C-alpha positions in Angstrom: -0.2 0.2 -0.4 1.4 3.4 -1.2 0.4 4.9 2.4 2.3 2.7 4.4 5.4 2.6 2.2 5.2 6.5 2.4 5.2 6.5 6.1 8.1 3.9 6.1 10.2 6.3 3.2 9.6 9.2 6.2 10.7 6.9 8.7 14.2 6.2 6.5 14.7 9.8 6.3 14.7 10.0 10.0 11.1 11.5 10.6 9.9 8.6 12.8 6.9 10.2 14.4 3.9 10.4 12.2 0.2 11.1 13.3 -2.9 11.9 11.5 -6.2 13.5 12.5 -9.5 14.6 10.8 -9.1 18.4 11.1 -12.9 18.7 11.4 -12.5 16.8 15.0 -9.8 19.3 16.2 -10.5 22.2 18.6 -10.9 25.9 17.0 -8.4 27.3 19.3 -5.4 24.9 17.8 -6.8 25.7 14.3 -7.9 29.0 13.7 -7.5 29.3 10.4 -10.5 30.7 8.2 -8.6 30.3 4.7 -8.3 26.6 5.1 -11.3 23.9 5.0 -11.8 22.0 7.9 -12.8 18.8 5.5 -9.3 17.5 5.3 -7.0 15.2 7.3 -4.1 17.0 9.4 -0.7 14.9 9.4 2.2 15.9 11.5 5.6 14.4 11.1 8.6 14.8 13.5 11.7 13.2 14.8 12.7 11.4 18.0 16.4 10.7 19.0 19.3 11.2 16.5 17.9 9.1 13.5 16.8 12.5 11.5 20.5 13.8 12.7 22.3 11.1 10.8 20.4 11.4 7.8 20.8 15.1 7.2 23.6 16.5 5.1 26.6 17.8 7.2 27.8 20.2 7.7 24.8 22.3 8.5 24.5 26.0 8.1 22.0 27.0 10.8 21.4 30.6 9.0 19.7 28.6 6.2 17.1 26.3 8.4 18.4 23.1 6.9 16.3 21.0 8.8 13.1 22.9 8.1 14.3 22.6 4.2 15.0 18.9 4.3 11.6 18.3 6.5 9.6 20.1 3.9 11.5 18.3 1.3 10.4 14.8 2.8 6.9 16.2 2.9 6.9 16.8 -0.7 8.2 13.5 -1.3 5.2 11.7 0.6 3.0 14.1 -0.9 3.9 12.9 -4.5 4.1 9.4 -3.8 1.1 8.8 -1.5 -1.3 12.0 -2.0 -0.8 12.9 -5.7 0.9 16.0 -4.5 -2.1 17.2 -2.6 -0.9 18.8 0.4 -0.8 22.5 2.1 2.4 22.8 4.5 1.5 24.5 7.5 4.7 24.0 9.1 7.4 25.1 8.5 5.5 27.8 6.8 6.1 32.1 7.4 2.3 32.5 6.6 1.0 30.6 9.3 1.7 30.3 13.3 0.8 27.1 14.9 0.5 26.3 18.8 2.6 23.1 18.0 2.8 22.3 21.4 -0.9 22.4 22.0 -1.5 20.4 18.6 0.6 17.7 19.9 -0.9 17.4 23.5 -4.6 17.0 21.3 -3.1 14.0 19.2 -1.5 12.7 22.6 1.7 12.9 21.2 3.0 14.7 24.3 2.5 16.4 27.6 4.1 19.3 29.4 7.5 18.6 31.3 8.5 20.9 34.4 11.1 22.3 32.1 8.4 24.1 29.6 9.0 21.7 26.9 6.9 18.7 26.1 7.9 15.0 26.7 7.2 12.0 24.7 6.4 8.8 26.4 8.7 7.0 23.5 11.5 9.6 23.1 11.2 11.8 26.3 12.7 15.1 25.6 14.4 14.1 22.7 11.8 14.8 20.1 10.8 17.9 17.8 7.8 18.5 15.5 9.2 18.9 12.2 6.3 19.2 10.1 2.3 19.8 9.6 0.6 19.5 6.5 -2.8 18.9 5.1 -4.5 17.1 2.7 -8.0 16.6 1.0 -7.4 13.1 0.7 -9.0 10.8 3.7 -6.2 8.6 5.2 -6.1 5.9 7.9 -6.1 8.3 10.9 -3.3 7.3 13.5 -4.6 8.2 16.9 -2.5 7.9 19.7 -3.5 6.6 23.0 -3.8 9.2 25.7 -0.5 10.5 26.6 0.2 10.0 30.4 3.1 12.1 31.2 6.0 9.8 32.5 7.0 13.2 34.7 4.2 11.8 37.1 6.4 8.8 37.9 9.6 10.5 38.2 10.3 10.9 41.8 13.6 12.4 42.1 12.7 15.1 39.4 16.6 16.0 38.8 15.4 18.3 35.8 14.1 20.6 38.9 17.5 20.7 40.7 19.6 21.8 37.6 21.0 25.3 37.1 20.2 25.8 33.3 17.6 24.4 30.8 20.3 22.4 28.9 21.3 20.9 32.0 17.9 20.3 33.4 17.4 18.4 30.0 20.4 16.3 29.7 19.4 15.0 33.6 16.3 14.2 32.9 16.1 10.2 33.1 12.9 9.5 31.1 14.2 7.8 27.6 17.8 9.2 27.8 18.9 6.5 25.8 17.4 8.9 22.7 19.5 11.9 24.0 20.8 13.9 21.0 24.2 13.6 19.8 26.5 16.4 21.4 26.9 17.7 17.9 23.3 17.9 17.6 22.7 19.6 21.2 25.4 22.1 19.9 23.7 23.0 16.7 20.3 23.6 18.4 21.8 25.7 20.6 23.6 27.9 18.3 20.2 28.2 16.4 18.2 29.2 20.0 21.5 31.9 20.1 20.5 33.3 16.8 16.6 33.8 17.3 
């Protein structure tokens, strides 16, 4: 089936998170776009761990948004292979501002951690949303089970004893085997410094 092979191609490209939902079932506060029909399927792609980092062409120039460009190209590849190129990319897209954390929570992809960023049950703090797109095609919906925050079971909460955000993230014991590589952490820190 083209759909399954399309999702596998995303995984092979390092985009190992894929969630789809019926837009008409999403709350208005997370989808406040009057210029977009709500009779579509919303798809979210992301990465957990270092799979994506290993697939990117290096060296990366943080000023050129290489991860955004790569993610867009993989969404277009998916669209061409599976959807007859029928997509509208909402993120990354300068025309739209999406509440990504709220979308991820509604789709049961993540929950808020004590340090402010979201935490995922499979990848802990080591995941990111890389793309959100719409299609008018009906796709098999991939709902996720209700996300129970792993932070609720963490007794010591070493993140709260840390002196900086970076240290708090590194000290989180949840799914620490998915921690980004040092070069990946340094790249994202440089990207934040530019903002």
